[in-house]
DOKOL-481802 format. One line per 8 residues: their letters; for each residue z, x, y of C-alpha. Coordinates in pm, 1 decimal. Layout:
N
a) Z:X:Y  ...
***
This chain:
264
mkkkiiaa) -3513.3:-2411.6:-8218.3  -3818.9:-2226.7:-8349.5  -4104.1:-2212.1:-8103.1  -4432.1:-2357.9:-8222.6  -4722.3:-2114.7:-8239.9  -5050.5:-2253.8:-8106.5  -5290.9:-1966.6:-8169.6  -5652.4:-1921.0:-8062.7
nfkmnktn) -5875.9:-1693.3:-8267.5  -6185.8:-1606.1:-8065.8  -6337.5:-1410.5:-8356.1  -6653.2:-1220.9:-8245.3  -6698.4:-1414.1:-7921.9  -6664.3:-1341.3:-7549.2  -6717.3:-1035.5:-7332.5  -6461.0:-913.9:-7077.2
rdieeyfn) -6631.8:-1121.3:-6809.3  -6614.6:-1427.3:-7035.5  -6246.5:-1357.8:-7096.6  -6172.1:-1343.2:-6724.2  -6348.1:-1675.3:-6663.7  -6173.2:-1830.3:-6963.6  -5820.5:-1740.7:-6855.3  -5883.5:-1836.9:-6494.5
tfvnnmne) -5979.9:-2184.7:-6614.0  -5694.5:-2199.5:-6864.2  -5428.8:-2099.7:-6611.2  -5564.8:-2328.6:-6336.2  -5566.6:-2625.0:-6572.6  -5222.3:-2531.7:-6703.2  -5080.8:-2530.9:-6351.1  -5246.9:-2864.8:-6284.4
fkgkglfe) -5085.3:-3010.2:-6596.0  -4748.6:-2872.6:-6488.7  -4790.5:-3025.4:-6144.5  -4841.8:-3364.8:-6305.7  -4532.2:-3325.5:-6519.8  -4734.1:-3295.9:-6841.3  -4591.6:-2955.8:-6934.9  -4225.3:-2984.6:-6839.0
niglnsea) -4105.9:-2767.7:-7127.4  -4390.0:-2518.6:-7121.1  -4274.8:-2188.7:-7269.6  -3961.5:-2342.3:-7417.2  -4106.8:-2527.1:-7716.1  -4422.7:-2331.5:-7790.2  -4628.3:-2018.6:-7734.4  -5002.6:-2004.5:-7678.2
vfatpcts) -5120.8:-1696.7:-7867.1  -5468.0:-1557.9:-7801.2  -5647.0:-1331.8:-8049.0  -5926.6:-1198.8:-7831.3  -6179.3:-935.9:-7949.4  -6035.7:-583.2:-7963.7  -6267.2:-480.9:-7677.8  -6090.9:-734.5:-7455.6
lcesykii) -5726.9:-691.0:-7554.8  -5622.8:-469.5:-7263.2  -5821.9:-675.9:-7014.7  -5668.9:-994.3:-7151.6  -5317.1:-856.1:-7117.9  -5368.8:-771.1:-6750.9  -5459.7:-1133.7:-6683.9  -5194.5:-1308.4:-6894.2
kpygdfik) -4901.0:-1074.9:-6822.5  -4760.2:-1293.0:-6539.3  -4739.0:-1583.7:-6785.8  -4574.7:-1383.7:-7062.5  -4303.7:-1641.7:-7128.4  -4569.8:-1874.5:-7266.9  -4901.3:-1689.9:-7318.2  -4899.3:-1411.7:-7579.0
lsaqdiyf) -5160.4:-1173.3:-7713.7  -5262.8:-1100.9:-8072.5  -5502.4:-862.5:-8242.8  -5748.9:-1014.0:-8487.7  -5692.4:-731.6:-8734.6  -5539.2:-384.8:-8770.3  -5588.0:-86.6:-9000.2  -5303.0:42.1:-9212.4
ekngaytg) -5317.3:406.5:-9100.0  -5161.0:515.7:-8770.9  -5448.3:748.8:-8677.2  -5720.6:966.1:-8826.2  -6089.3:974.3:-8916.9  -6136.8:598.4:-8958.9  -6437.8:518.1:-8742.9  -6427.9:170.7:-8590.2
eisidmik) -6070.3:86.6:-8691.6  -5773.1:9.8:-8466.2  -5411.4:97.5:-8535.9  -5085.4:-84.8:-8474.7  -4997.9:154.4:-8190.0  -5333.7:88.1:-8023.9  -5281.0:-287.9:-8013.7  -4922.1:-245.2:-7894.2
dcgceyai) -5052.3:-33.3:-7609.6  -5267.0:-330.8:-7505.0  -4968.5:-565.6:-7497.3  -5007.4:-738.0:-7834.3  -4699.5:-905.2:-7978.0  -4884.3:-1042.9:-8281.0  -5145.9:-925.2:-8530.7  -5352.8:-1140.0:-8765.4
vghserrr) -5359.6:-991.7:-9114.9  -5573.8:-1104.4:-9409.0  -5782.6:-1368.3:-9233.1  -6004.1:-1557.2:-9477.9  -6316.0:-1409.9:-9316.7  -6181.8:-1057.3:-9363.6  -6121.1:-1140.2:-9728.2  -6451.6:-1318.5:-9787.4
ifnetdet) -6701.3:-1124.4:-9573.0  -6544.1:-778.6:-9573.3  -6399.9:-796.5:-9924.7  -6041.0:-722.5:-9826.1  -5810.6:-736.1:-10123.7  -5447.1:-839.1:-10133.3  -5360.8:-476.2:-10202.4  -5528.4:-373.2:-9874.5
iakkmsav) -5361.1:-658.8:-9691.2  -5023.1:-547.1:-9827.4  -5082.1:-203.0:-9673.4  -5163.4:-366.5:-9340.4  -4844.5:-571.4:-9357.4  -4647.0:-253.0:-9419.3  -4817.6:-92.6:-9119.7  -4716.0:-380.8:-8892.4
yssegvtp) -4354.0:-360.1:-9001.4  -4348.9:18.3:-8963.2  -4360.5:-33.1:-8586.5  -4125.0:-259.5:-8394.0  -4242.9:-528.2:-8155.7  -4536.6:-684.2:-8342.5  -4511.7:-991.9:-8564.7  -4777.1:-1037.3:-8832.8
ilcvgenk) -4967.6:-1362.3:-8878.1  -5043.7:-1338.8:-9250.1  -5327.6:-1564.6:-9363.6  -5338.3:-1714.9:-9712.2  -5528.6:-2004.4:-9864.6  -5750.5:-2123.0:-10146.5  -6123.3:-2196.2:-10169.1  -6282.0:-2522.9:-10275.2
evrekdmq) -6315.4:-2425.4:-10640.5  -5944.8:-2345.9:-10670.1  -5849.0:-2671.0:-10494.0  -6072.8:-2878.0:-10724.2  -5896.9:-2724.5:-11025.4  -5559.4:-2811.0:-10867.8  -5457.9:-2445.4:-10883.4  -5392.5:-2397.9:-10511.6
ydfvkkql) -5018.6:-2337.8:-10547.0  -5057.0:-2067.5:-10809.6  -5333.9:-1908.7:-10603.8  -5133.2:-1896.3:-10280.8  -4822.4:-1776.5:-10464.8  -5020.5:-1485.8:-10609.7  -5147.2:-1394.5:-10261.8  -4798.0:-1404.1:-10116.2
ktdleplk) -4647.1:-1203.0:-10399.9  -4896.2:-918.5:-10356.3  -4910.6:-930.4:-9976.1  -4533.7:-931.8:-9928.2  -4390.7:-751.1:-10231.0  -4430.5:-397.3:-10088.4  -4206.0:-497.4:-9799.6  -3933.8:-593.5:-10043.3
aksgkvys) -3950.9:-254.1:-10210.7  -3968.3:-67.5:-9881.5  -3690.9:-216.8:-9672.7  -3557.9:-531.8:-9835.5  -3585.2:-723.4:-9510.4  -3859.1:-885.7:-9304.1  -3748.7:-954.5:-8950.9  -4008.0:-1200.7:-8824.3
liiayepv) -4301.4:-1350.2:-9010.8  -4571.4:-1607.7:-8943.5  -4784.9:-1729.4:-9231.3  -5107.0:-1912.7:-9156.0  -5215.8:-2142.0:-9436.5  -5595.6:-2154.5:-9426.5  -5756.4:-2374.3:-9690.3  -6093.2:-2196.3:-9688.6
waigtdlp) -6279.1:-2514.2:-9777.7  -6158.2:-2674.1:-9453.3  -6255.5:-2396.4:-9210.5  -6550.0:-2494.9:-8990.6  -6642.9:-2782.2:-9219.5  -6508.0:-3084.7:-9027.8  -6302.0:-3151.9:-9341.2  -5943.2:-3085.8:-9231.1
irpedgdk) -5673.0:-3124.8:-9487.3  -5471.0:-3445.0:-9491.6  -5158.3:-3370.1:-9287.4  -4926.4:-3468.9:-9570.4  -5108.5:-3234.8:-9811.7  -5090.0:-2954.4:-9559.1  -4719.5:-3013.4:-9514.4  -4668.3:-3003.2:-9889.5
mhrfiydy) -4828.7:-2658.8:-9911.1  -4634.3:-2540.1:-9607.4  -4309.8:-2642.2:-9773.3  -4414.6:-2461.5:-10091.8  -4480.9:-2143.0:-9891.6  -4155.4:-2180.4:-9700.6  -3949.0:-2223.5:-10017.8  -4120.4:-1933.3:-10194.3
vrsnyevd) -4070.6:-1688.2:-9908.1  -3711.1:-1793.9:-9843.6  -3629.9:-1758.4:-10213.8  -3773.3:-1409.7:-10247.0  -3737.2:-1233.3:-9912.2  -3488.9:-1195.1:-9631.5  -3656.8:-1332.5:-9321.6  -3481.5:-1378.9:-8988.7
elriiygg) -3751.8:-1604.2:-8847.7  -4022.1:-1773.2:-9055.1  -4291.5:-2003.2:-8923.0  -4576.9:-2155.2:-9123.5  -4883.0:-2257.9:-8923.0  -5201.1:-2434.4:-9029.3  -5562.4:-2322.7:-8979.3  -5869.7:-2522.0:-9076.7
svkesnik) -6080.4:-2744.7:-8848.2  -5797.8:-2803.1:-8599.7  -5913.5:-3018.9:-8308.1  -5785.6:-3239.9:-8029.5  -5834.6:-3537.7:-8259.5  -5600.7:-3417.0:-8536.6  -5348.2:-3184.6:-8370.8  -5088.9:-3454.9:-8308.3
elmdepyi) -5076.6:-3579.2:-8667.2  -5064.0:-3223.4:-8799.5  -4774.1:-3132.0:-8572.3  -4584.2:-3445.9:-8669.5  -4531.2:-3297.1:-9018.0  -4192.0:-3123.3:-9052.4  -4309.1:-2796.8:-9213.7  -4613.7:-2738.4:-8992.1
ngvlvgga) -4481.1:-2506.0:-8720.9  -4806.9:-2457.6:-8535.4  -5179.1:-2406.2:-8577.6  -5444.9:-2134.3:-8582.7  -5749.8:-2265.5:-8399.9  -6099.3:-2120.9:-8431.4  -6404.8:-2287.0:-8278.8  -6210.8:-2541.3:-8074.0
sldpsvfl) -6025.8:-2261.8:-7894.5  -6338.6:-2121.3:-7730.4  -6334.8:-2391.0:-7460.9  -6028.2:-2330.7:-7238.6  -5994.6:-2697.4:-7140.7  -6010.3:-2812.9:-7502.5  -5762.0:-2551.9:-7620.5  -5516.8:-2627.1:-7342.0
nivrlsna) -5532.0:-2994.1:-7437.5  -5458.0:-2896.1:-7798.8  -5154.0:-2705.7:-7670.9  -5047.7:-3004.2:-7461.8  -5091.5:-3253.8:-7745.4  -4895.1:-3027.9:-7980.9  -4601.0:-3066.1:-7741.8  -4641.7:-3440.2:-7691.2
***
């Protein structure tokens, strides 16, 4: 059975001291839930993945390492070169050294604010797969204008084709892949997608990737105004294998409840 991925993206939030307080609360509440029998299968059915700021990755790993069967670490971004004169960037080897097992690639904010292109994202995907031990969380998704024109499937297909095609030419095989579908119009807007519409897009992505690439393990997760109030209905859909949570993940009690409800 594929484990569900319940991922928290802290974005540009929290210092190392904040991180320590966060995980202390998260772990204490987690143990309390376990003591009440509310997390009997913790670690078996899902993973809680935390994308903390790069300044906190190593500190985060020190704290979560004892809970490594359930709590995992992700980078929010990586650069496609292994080293060199690239001021401010972080490489795949750097995040591995901090204990990361995942790396977010092509987040909608990287595309929109920092003008990342699919060609750049494809290079980052190649960089992740050039080093064993890290699974990419590739983000794709349409904006409001594309959705209103009912062109979301063509748009996402074009993203996937560019982002993943270099891997096909390079090695012919992708070992493990997570794709996060982020409808940009739903992020931070309190306008989450209808679960059935999200599932329809997830199935489209699943079928496209399976038809064009060799993937040992493929999971499609959803990101866009995920909250305690909608996590259960999202996770009830067959092709939604997890979620990528933004603002709601910044409160450890709220995020842990999202994790719990996703396993209910």
